[in-house]
N, C-alpha and C positions, 0 to 999 in steps of 0.2 A: 150641330158641328163637329165634329171627329178633329180628337187629340190623342198623338200617344199617349201613354202613362205618364211617361219620363218628361216630356214636353210640359204635361198638365200640373204637375207636381213642381216644377223650374219655375212655373205661370205663378201657380198660390203660393210662395215661398216668396218670391220676388216681392207682390203685394203684401203679404205680410212684412214685410223688413219696411215697406211705407208707413203700413198700420203702425208696428213699434217706432218707426220714426216719430210720428204724429204724437206718438204717447207721450213718451221721451220728452217731446220739445215740451207738451205740456206739464209733466211730471214735475221734472228739474226746473224749480221755481224760481222765479225773481224775489231778492231780499225783499225786506220792508224798507219804505220808501219815503223820505219826504215829498209833501205835493206840492212845495215850494221849487222850482227850479234850479238846479243848481248855475245854472248860465245867466238869470237875471241878477242885478244889483244886490249886493251882500243886504240882505234887512238888520237895520240898526240893532244892536246887540241889545237886550233888557237891561235897564234900570237896575239901581240896587234896591230892593225892598226898603222904603220906611214906612214904620207905623203913624201914622197922620200926618203925614205932609209927604214932600218930593223931595229923591233924594238928590244929591247935586252929582253925583257919580253914575253918569249915564254913558261913559266910550269903555271900551274895552281898555282892558291894565296895561300898560307898556308892556316892552320883554322882559323875559328873565336872563334870557340869554345873546350875545349879538352876532355866534355862528354856530353852528350844530353842524356836526361830520356823524356820519349815520353808517358804519361798516354793515353789512350784513352779509353774514358769511354762510351761504347754502349748506343746507343739510346740517348746521351745527345742534348736537346735540347737547340737552344741559349737562350732562356728566365729563361732556370734553373738556366744561369753563370749570366747573363746579367739582368734579371727582376724581381721581387718581390722573386718570391724562392731564386733568388743566393742570394739577399742582406738578406733573412728572413735565410737559411740554410747552406750560403755558407759564412762566412764573411771572413775567411782569405783570397779566392780566389776573392772576392769583392772589399779588399782592394788592393791586387794586381793590377786587372783591375784600378781600380781610382786612387792609387796615388804610386804602386809599382812598382821598375824595370818593366816593361812590356810594348808589345805589345801586340791589343787586334783586333780580327777578327769575320766578321762573314762570315763563310766559307759555301759557297751555295753546297751542293751535288746532281750530276745529279742523275736523276733516271737509274737503281732500285734504291732506298735504302735501301739495305739487306748488309750485313756483307762484304762480302767475296768482292762484285765490289769495294766497300768502300777501303778494305783494300788497293788494288789493284790502286783505283786511288791518295791515301794518298802516295804509294812508287814507281808508277811508273808515275806516272804526266798524264798518257794517260784515256781516257773514257771507262772503259769497254763496251764490249756488253751487248746488253739484256738478253740475255739466260743465262749468270753468274747467275740470279737470280733462275735458275733452278741447274746450278753448284755451286749453294752458299751449297745446301747439302752433297756435296760432290766433295770438292777444290782439283785439282789437283795442282801440283806442278805450280810455278810461270816460263815462258822461256823468260818473257820480259825482258829488260834491266831495272833497277831499283835500289831504293835506298841501300837496303840490299844487293843485292849484288854486288852494286862499295863499299861497306864499307870492304865487307870480303875482295873484291882483293884487298885493301889497307892496309890488314894489322889487320883492326880492330875488337876485340871482343868486340860481345854483347850476351848479356842476355836474355831473356825473360821467361815471367808469363804471364798466363790468354790465352783469347779463342785459342782452339787447332788449329784454321784455319791459323795461321800463321806460326805453325809447318809444315801443309801441303803444302804452299805454301812457304814456305823458308825451305824444306830440308837440313839438314846439316851445316846449316848459322851458328845455333846458340852454342855455346860455352857450354850454359847451359840455360834448358828450363824445364819447366812446365807446359805442355795443361791441357786445364780445357773444358767439353764440353760444346759447344753452344745452342745445340736445346733442354737440359730438363732445360725447361723453367719454371717449378714449385719450383726449387732451385735457391736462390738468396742471400743466405748467404753463408753457404760455399764453391761457387764459386770463391766470394770474396774476403774470407778468405784465400784459399789457392793460391791468388796470394800474401796478403797485408802479411802471416807470412814469407815468403822468406825478405823482405824491410830489416827488422834491420840486416842483416846479410850482404846482398849484397851492400847498403849502405856504408859501414864501411870498405870495401874493395876497392882500387883501380886497381885490375887489367881485368876493366873492359873499354868500352869506349862507349858503349849505350847501355842502359836498357830499353826496352820496355815493359809496362805494357798494358793489356787490360781487363776492369773489366766489366763483364755481368749482375752485378747483376741488376742496374737499367732496363737496358732495356727484365730481366727478370718479373721485379717489373711491366710494362708497359703492359704486354702482358697476364698478367695476374688480375691485376686489375686499369688498365691506369692511365693516366697523373696524377688524381685526387688523387689519393693513398694516406693515410696519410703514406704508408711505403715510397713513393718517399724522403719525408723530410728528414727521417732517413737517406736513403742511400746518397745524395746528403751530409750532414752531415758527414758522414763515410767517402766519398771521399774529403771533405776540411780538414780532418784529415790528410789523407794519402798523398796530395799536400802539408802540412804543413812539416809534416817529412821530405820530400822530399826536398823539397826548402830548409829547414834548415840545412839538410847533403849535398848538393850542400854549400851553403855557405861554410860551414865549409872547402870543399876540396879545395874550392877558396884560403882561406889564407894560405895551404899548399902551391900549387902549383903557385899563382898569374896571372894562367889564367882562361878567363870565363866559366863557362858553361852554361848548354840551356837547361831549361826546358818546355816540350811545351805539352798543356793543350788540347787537342780537341776531337768531337765527329765523327763516322762514320757513321751517319745519326739522323735523331732526332725521334720523337714520334708523330703519331697523336693523334688527340684527344680520339680515341679507345685504344690507346696504342700502336697499333701496327704501320707497317711501309713498305716500298713497291715503294708509289707511289710517288706524284710529288706536295704534298701541301704543304703549308711551314712550316709549325711544321714539316715535314718530311727530307724537304732541309734543312733548317739553322740549320746551327751547329758553336756551337761558337768553335775557334781556338785561345788561347791565349799564347804567347813566353815570357817566364822569364827567366832573365838573368841580373847579375850585368852590363854587356854591355850595357843595356837597361836605364843606371840612368837617373831620370829627374829631374829636378826642382820645386819648389813645385808649383809654378803657371801653371805646363803644363798640363794639361786636351787633353786627349786624347779619344776618342769616338771610338768606333769600328766602321772601314769600312767594306764594305762586298767585298770579294774576293769568287777567285775560289777554292776548295778543291783542285782541282790537281796542286794551287801552291805550297802546301806543299813539294813538292816533289824538285821542284828546290831550295827553299830555305834551307832546307837540307842540300843539297848536296852544296852547296857553304857554309854553314855553316859548314859543316864539312872537307873541302876541297876535294870534291869527283867530278867527271865529273859528270855532271848533267845527266839522265837518256834519253836515245836517243830519246825514243818515247813520253818523256814531251811534253805538251801543255802547259803546265802550265809555267807563268811567274814569277821572283823573287820578292819575300816581299821586295821593298825598304825600308821601315823603319828600316830592320835588318842592312844594310850596311848603312845608311845616314850617322851617324859619324865616317866612315871609313872616312880615307884621301880619295883626286876625284879621285886619281890616279886607287885607290880599285877599289873604285864603276862603275867609268865607264869600269875598266875590267868586272866587274862581270855582269855587263848590257850588255858588247859585247859578253861573253861566252855564255850567253842566249839565248841572237839574232841570232847567230848563231845557236845554235842548232834546235831551231824554224826555220829559214829560211831552213836550210840543210831540216829537216823534209816537210817545204811546197814546196820544191824541187821535192823531191820521192816520194807526193802523189797530186801533183796538177800539171797538163802538163803546164798549162798557168800560172806558178808562178809568172814568171817576172813583168805581168798586175797587180799582187795584189797592193792592197795600202800598206799591211804593207810590203811586202817585199822592194817596195822603200824610204816608209819610214825607213827601214834597213838600206839600200845603203846610203841613204843621213847622219840617223848618222855615219853611218862607216867613210863617208869621215868628214864629222866634228871632229871624234873622232881623225883621223891621223893627221888633223890642229893642236889638243889640244895635243897630244903626242908632237910633233914639238917643240912647242911648252915651251911645258913642258921639255923637252930634252933639250933645249937651254935656260935655267933655267929664260925664263922669269916670271917676280914676281908680274906684274902688275897686275891691276883690270882685264884686257880683258881676264885675263888666268883664273878667277875665274866664269866671265863669260860666257864664252865659253863652260866651263866645266856643268855648271848648263843648258845651252842649250841643250848639247848633252845628258846628263841624261836625261833630258825631252822628246826628239825626242828619244830615244833608250824606252822608258818607253811607249811614244804612239805605237812607233815599236811593243814592246812586247803584248799589245793588241791587235792589231790589226791582227798580226800573228796567237795569240792565238785560237782569232775568227773565223779564216778562218779557222784555224786546225780542230775545234771545229764543223763545218761546214761539212768538209769533213771527218768526224771522222767513217764514214760506206761506207764500199766497199759489195755491196749487192752479193752474188754468183747467178746469174740469170740462170747459166743452172740448178742446182737444183732446183731454185725455179718453174721455168719453167716442168721440172719433176712432180716436186711435184702439179703442177694444172693440168698438162695434164692426171696426174692419178685419181685427185678427182673427174674431169669434166666427165672422162671414167666410174666412178664407178655413177656419179649421172646421167648420160642419162642412161644407163642401166637400173638403178632403175625406170626412168622414162617411160624406152620402153618396161616394163616389168609390170608395174601396169593396162595396160587394161586386163593384164591373170590372176592378183590378182583382179581387179573388175568385174571380168566375173566369179567367182564363182570357181575359181580356185584352190584347195587343193596345185597343185602339177605346178610348172614351166617348162617349155622346152629348153632347152638351146641348141642352134645349135652348137656342139665344132667338131663334125667329118662330116661335109658336107667338098668336098672337095672344095667349096671356101675360109670356114674359112681356110683347110690347105695350099691354095698358098696362102692366101694373109696374113697368118702368116709369112710364110719365107721371102715373099719378104718383111714386116713390120719391121720383125727384121733385115734383110742385112743393111735397109736403116737405122735403128736404131742405128746397129754396126757403118755403118759408119759416123754417126753426131757426136757418141761419139767419136772415134779415132779423127777425125776432130777439135772437141772440146777440147780434154784433149791436144794435142800435139800444137794447136796452141794460147791456151790463157795464157794470160797475169798472168791473178791472179790467184791461185791453187781453185780448185772447189773440193766441198766435193764428188763427185759423181766419180771424176778423181782420188780420194782419195782412192777410195776403190779398193779390189781385183778385176781382172776381172772376176772372177766367180762370186761376188755376182754383179756386176754391169750388166753381161748379165742378170742374175736373172732379174734386173729391166728390162732389154729390153724387156725379155718373158712378165712378166708381161702387159707393155705398150703393146706389139703387141698381144697380147690375146687379153685384153680387146677391143682394137681396132676393131679385127675380129669379136670377138663375137656381139658387135654392130654392126657392117656390118651387118652379117648373119644374126641379129635378125628382122635387116630393110629390107633387100630381101625378107624375110620369110613374114615378113606383107604385102608387096608390091607382092609379087607373091599369096600369101594364097586368091584368091578373096573369097572362102566360110567364111576366117574368118571376111574375110571386110564386106562381107554382113551381116554376123550376128551381128557385131557391128553394121553394121547401122540399123537395123531392131532393136537392142540393143538401141540406140538412141533414137530410135521413140516411143520406150515403153513408156505408161504413167505413169508405175512406175519410170522413171530412171528422172527424176526430181530433181531440187535442194530443200532443205527444205530450209527453212530461216536460222535454225539454220547453216545447212550446208556452205550455203554462206559468213553468217559471217566468221565463221571459217576458210573458204578459203583464202576472201578477210584479215581478220585478220592475216594470216600466211603470207602473201605476203606482208601486208603494213610493217609487222615487217622485214621484210627484208629489203625490200627497206630504211629502216631507219638506216640500218646499215652505209650507206656512209656519214653521217653526225658527225662530231665529238661529237657535242649537244645531239642530238636522243643517240651516244653510253654511253658518262657519265649518263645519265638519262634514261637508259633503264626501267629503274624498271618504271618510268610512263609509259612506252608503254605498259607495262604487265599490272600495273593497271589498264589501261586504257579498255585493251581488257578484262580482267577476269570483271569489271564492266559488261561493256556492251554487253558480254555474260549473266551476270545474269538479266539482262532485257531485254533480246530477249529470254532467259525461262522464264519469268516472264510472257510478253509474249504471249509463244507459251502454257503455263500453262493455262493461262484466256480463250484462244480463245480456246484451247481442253475439257475445264470445259463448258463453256457456247456453243459451234457448234458443239461437240463432239457426235460420234456415240456410246453409250454405251455398246454395246452388244459385243464387239469386246474386249474393253482393259479389258470388266469384267475380262476376263481372263487371263489380263496380271496381275492383282494385288493378284489374287490367285491361280495362276501357280504355282508348286513348283520348287526348283533351282532346274536348269538342265534342265528346258522344257521352260524358258523366250524367249530363241534363236528361238524355233521352233514355238510360239505365239506369241510372241511380239518384241523378238530382230530380227532384220534380219541380216543373218551372211556375207553378201557379202557386200566388203565396198563401198554401193553404196546409196541413199539416196531414195531407194523403198518405203518409208511408207510417202516422200513429198506428201502435200495435194494441187492438184491443182486446180487454182482457178474455181469459179463456186460450186465448193463440199463441201461438209461439212468435217470437219478436225476431224478426230478423238477424242476420247471426253473421259472424267473421266471414270469408273467405277462407274455404279449407285449406288452398295453397298457403294463407295466412295462420294457420291453427298449429303450426309446426314453425321452431325456428325464430330469428331476430324480430320478423312483424310480426308475431302474436303478441312479443311482449311489448314492442314499440305502442303498440294500439293501445293495449292496455297502462300501459306508463304514461302515456302523452297526455291527460287532463292531469296527471298528478306532476308532470314535470311543469307545465304551466303553473298551478298551483304553490310548486316550491320557486317558479322564477318572478313571482308575483309577491313571496313573502321577504325575496329578496329586495325587491326592489321598493318594499315600503320602508324597509330599513334604509334606503339612502337618503332619502330626503322625510323629513319631519314637517308636516305644514297644517294647515290651520291655525285655531285660536290655541285649543289645549296643547299640542304635540309641539307649535314652530319652537320655542324656546330651549325644549328639551335638547342636549348631545344628539347626534346621528353622523351615520358612517361620512356622509357630504362634507359635513364641518369638520370632521378627522381630515379625511383626504384635501380639502381645502384651505389646511393650517399649514402655514410654511416649512415647519418641519417633516412635514411628509409631502414634498411636492414630489422626489422619488415615485413616493410608492405609488402617488394620481397618477406619474406620466407613465409608469410602469402599466397601469390598468386603463387607461386610454390609449395604449397600444396596442394590449389586446383587444381592446375592445373595437376599433377600428378593424383590427384586423379580422374579428369575426364580420362585423359589420361587410365589409368585402368579399369575403367568401358566402355570404349569403345571398346578397343581394347581385353579385356579379352573372349568378346561376341562368339568369334568363335573357343578359344582354349579350349583344354584339359583341364582337373583337374589337372593334373600335372603341364601344363603352365600355368596356372590360378595363381597358390600358386606361382609359379616360379615368375611372372612377379609381385604379389604384393609385394613379398620381396627384388625385383633387386628397383621397383620401391620407397623403404622404405630404398634401400641401396643409391640410388642417392640422395637421401636428406640429409643421414648422411654424404655424402661423399664433399659434397656441405658444409655443415655446420662444418667437419673438417678442411678444408680448409678457413674460412670463410667470406663463401657469404654469405650462409645462417644460422638461428640462430632457436634454442629450446627457446619453451616459458620461461622453466625453465633453459635456459641458460645465463647467463650475457654477457653484448655484450662486455665485454674486455678480453675474454676468449682467453688463449693461441692457434694459429693455427698450422696445422701440415702439410703437403703433403697429407695424404689422401690415403697413399697408398694401405691401407690395407681394406679401403671402398671402393676403386675403384674397386679390384680384387673381393670382393665379389659380385658385380654386376655383375662383368665379366664372374662367373662362371655360372647365371641365364641366362646371353644373349647366352654362349656358349651351353648351354642347351637346353633353346627353340629352337634354330638353330639347333640343333643336332637333335630334334624330329621333326620341320618341315623338315629337311632334311631326314630324315629314310623314314616319310612320301610318302613324294615326288618318291623317290626309290621305296617306294612300289606300289606305282601309277603305275609304270613305268610297274611290273608284273602282275597286277591285271589292266587289260587298259578299262574293262569296270567300276570299283569302282571309279566314281567320286570324291564321297564325300571323300573320303580319301587322294586323288588329291588336293581339295578345302579346307583341315583340314590342311594341309603341307603347301600350299603356306599362309593361314592366320596365322599360326607359323612363319614362316618363316619372313612373315613382321612383327608380333609383337616383333619378338629376333630384327630385326632392330631398332623397335619403342623403346624399350627400351635402346637398346646402343645409339639411338638420344637422349634420356632422360640424358644420361649419359653426354653426349661429347657437348652437348648444356648448353651453359649458362644458369643460372637460371631466368634472366629476359628473356630468348627467350622459355621456357619452355608453356606460353599461344599460342606461334609460332606453337609447336606441339601437343597441345591441340585444337585448333582450325582447325590441319590438318585434325585431325581425325574426329571431328565432321562436317566439310565440307565433307569429303568422305562420312560420313553416311546420313545427309543430301541427298547428290546428288543422293544418291546408292536406297536409298526408295522413295525419292519424285521427283524425275527427270528421273535418267536414265530409270527405270522400269516402270514408269508412262508411259510416253513420247515413249518410246521404240526407243530409237537412235539407228543407227546403229554403227558395230565395227568402224568404222574408225570414226565417230562424237566422237565417248566416249574415243576412243583415244586423237585426238586431246583436248581434253579438258582436260585427264587427262596432256598431255604434256603442257597445256598452267596455268592449275593450280601450276604444277609441277615448272616452270618457276616464279610463281608468290612467289610461296614460299621460292626461292632461294633469294630473294630482303626480303621479308617479315622480316627473320630472319640475317637482317643487309647486308646481302652482298651488292656485287656492281662489278663494272668491274676495281673496284681498286684491287691493290692486298694488300695495307695498310690493307684491309679489311676481310682478309684472318686471321681467330681464329685460329695459330699455337699450341697456349696451351692446344686445343682441341686431339694434337697428343701425349702427351704426360698424358695424364688422366692414373693412376695407375702403368707407370715406373718409376723405380728408376735410373735407368741408360736409355741412350740415344740408342735404337736401331731402324735403319734407317726404314728398311721395315714397323714394326707396326706403328712409327709415323705417315709416309706415309700416309699410309691405313688410318688412324684414322683420320688424318688431312683433306682427300680428302673425307671421305664420311663425317666429321664435315661440311666441307662448302656445300655438292652437297647435304645433308639431303630431302631436297624438293623434287627435281625430282627424287631420288632414291625411297623414298616412294611411292610417285604417282604412278610411273612407276610398282613397285611391287605390287599397290592397285588394278593397272588396270589389270594385270596378275588370282590374284584371284579373282577380278571382273568375267571379263572374263570363269575364269573357275567355277566359280557357278552358271553362267548364262546363258550360251551358250549352246544348245543341241551340239555343235560338237567341240572338239578340236583345230578343222582347223580355227575356230575364232581367236586363239592365235596366228598361223601364219599370219591372215591378221594384228593383231596388232602390229606384230613384224614389218612387211614390213613398215604400215602408220609410227610406229615409227621410225624408220631406215630414212625412205624417208624425215620427216617432219624434220631431224635432219643434215639432210645431206645438206638440202638445203642452209640454211643459213652459213653453212662451206663453202662451195664451192661458196658462192656468195664472204664471206667475204674476202678469201684470194685472191679473182680478187681485190677488191674492194683496200684488203691494199698492192698489187701490184702496184696498180696507183697511190697509194698514198703515197708510199715509201719516197718522198721526202718531206712531206706534212708535217706544222710545228708542230703537234699535234703526230706525230708518234710514238714516243716514250713515250709520257705521255697518251695517252689516244689510241690509236689502236693496239701499241702491246700488253700491257697488256688483252685487248678485246681477241685477237688471241689467247692466251696463254689460254685463259678461255676456246674459244671453242674447241680446241685441246684437251682438259683435258676434257669438255663435251662431245666431241667425242668418248673419250677413254670409259668413264661412258658409252655409249650408247652401243658401242660393247658389253661391260660385260651382260649388259639389258636384248641385244639382244637373247648372249649366255644363260640366264636365259629362256626365252621367248622360244627358240630352244628347251631348255633341255627339259620342262614342257610341249609341243605340239606334243600329241600322231595321229597325222594326220594319221598313216599307220592304227589304231586300229581302229579311228574313222567311222562314218557313211557318206556317201559321202554328200555334199551339197543339201541341199531340198528346193524346195519352203517354206515359212510361209504354215501353215495350217490353212486353211478358218475357 
């Protein structure tokens, strides 16, 4: 079977995407779970321990509070309440924390710090799996035991207003609800007004037991403007008023019922310094937890400072306060200050119920639970508790009873902390079977790409895949039977459920067929290479050819790529990966400068003369080798190729010599714009200075200049209509940013009201779609008129221009210079480096890949989920639409790699004499993206119990998976524009 190199690469990447998806499904594990099903009838509570007799207290204690109101403010950082912002903008809450009837805590949220997993943690007390960061976009119903389920089972009436995620997690649990869309981040006013408008009537009614309010406005402000926005103060003041209204209403209810109520103020996660969340920085994981009730009255000199607890502790505390069973999967501990004023017997009863629940969970998930220190502490506390109950029932009123009770409470609290820590360590159960199948598929695909590399390197536009040989057929059926037998054994003997075992047999059989087929193709290819002596002789002859040596730049590209892959095994290098790419790009510029100088001073003028003055479409025949080898490399002792004599004088000479240094200077400026990573993210940079409210005019001038540069560089290859569309579109980009308050027109007052900019953004979308349509039309036309390479070149450039305009719309204004510098560097590299120095397709492809990765970090991204700018997904949308929002967010995040890959397609179309170069580039691009992915999934498998597996390695794994998916889409683009069948075959360079 014969396949074009581009089509073969696209198929391989698509298969690799499937393998990575299966691996991810197995790697992101399920949390520890109780073996008893939550849907069954609740088990009777454990009786009170008693030494030598039976206790007369075998029921749950009565509720501590008659009503509970939970106010969850999305992205509420601890310093927004306990810091200077709280004292300034939330005076009533500050009073409650400092002098009022309350207990205050700093609740630590575990990553991923996104809404849906945090709600699950608050209500179940368990640690959700990291894969919930993906499910956050479309939350399924929560099947685990939780406080809401227990409250409904107890007949409590619950009302909810706010983020619709709650409605999806707890369907049919609320007697009344009104959900709001959580992902439309441009709205930070109506989304909260829709919650507050219900308060007046609900607080006056008495037909409810629990009221839950989830306010989203603060989170949306953070995504759009960051934590230092003046809108933050207004929103905090608004929330303070809401809390005062609720507290006053609850006090009024207490006078009527004579029983205390509970008001809970909490946040689901914090907010990073850039306004986002999702990672594990202190600003993202530290949230306030304030419990307010008349039962917590304190003396005037009673000063309580916030203590640090776990976010999962709230579930157990709410359950105890409302007289409900603690959720079976909870790993949280009761917040003891809530019950410390209750009688000693009730205190110990509450602690015993919590310890019993944690010890049972430990027994069901840890085989050697009896040796766990927490379990031993629990057994000791339970024995002491039994002695205390015996003395209490004997009506011993001596001081020994109080001392023993205090000792038992301390013992229980120590056991709870140790048990909770042990369970959090054992929180993950990996699906090793799915992980192994995913790794095998990815490795088989990578090996197949590596084995096919010699065919591509030796100027073959099409690859021969041995799919019909007898060896293939026999081996295929044998492997399929073996894998099927393994699958049956695993699925019938595994104690924990495997994802692949839950699939229908037809689907699982398809996976087995794929694994068997890949393995057989690899074996057949190896056998053919060994048996084909003629091919081996040709390879040896080619290896000895004087033109097959590595150039210095080619060697740098190889060693740099390998070095980057090896660096992924260290957590520090993953956190600071941007430094790796900055170093590689800067080193590449220096190497290109050295090569340029050597070509100028030592080169042969005659041959390169043609390179500068040849027309597009013929450079590949004269100056750019179309095979993926470094056949242009100079040999030691030989004169290197030089600059054309026409370029020896005048401005061209200096432009060629200065090209690498100009690129190096641009990269250095871009590094100062956005500091990223863990070590440097908190340091002030040019981006922070520009985005501050006091420098809005400077940002406006810089954004206008950047948009002008973008137009000048992007319009040069467009048709007249597309030039007009581009100009109007870039003007619309500035108008959109001015409308939402990011930028200012010179005549516009600084305090002008802002809007959502829906009309302006859609105005830009019209031109984006128009340019993309024109480019697509030209590409389709070029498929019909195979000899008209100019049509395809123009089509690719217009496709590229449309994506540039879309990027300008989605990127924040301070990142417009990143886009402008990207186009400038591409222009410099094309005109003064790639053409004059006659780099081959492989080298040019790797350079595009390197610069694409560097620009991914130049725009402020990192391997931290918090740096994803989700506001890009809602530009021009007035309602939440999942697919457009997801696509826009992904493109806004991966602008750099996508634009550089599309530029590569245009460059090869314009400069290569044969479209077969496109297939070669596609193959090289697929290979260079596959190697890091395959290496990284092996690394994370071996490091799955590493301390930083969830905070460092797992986010990077998600980024790699998404990058591979984008690579698959880009390979489809390369393949679609490859006209190998119509192009002339590979030829040697014209002398």
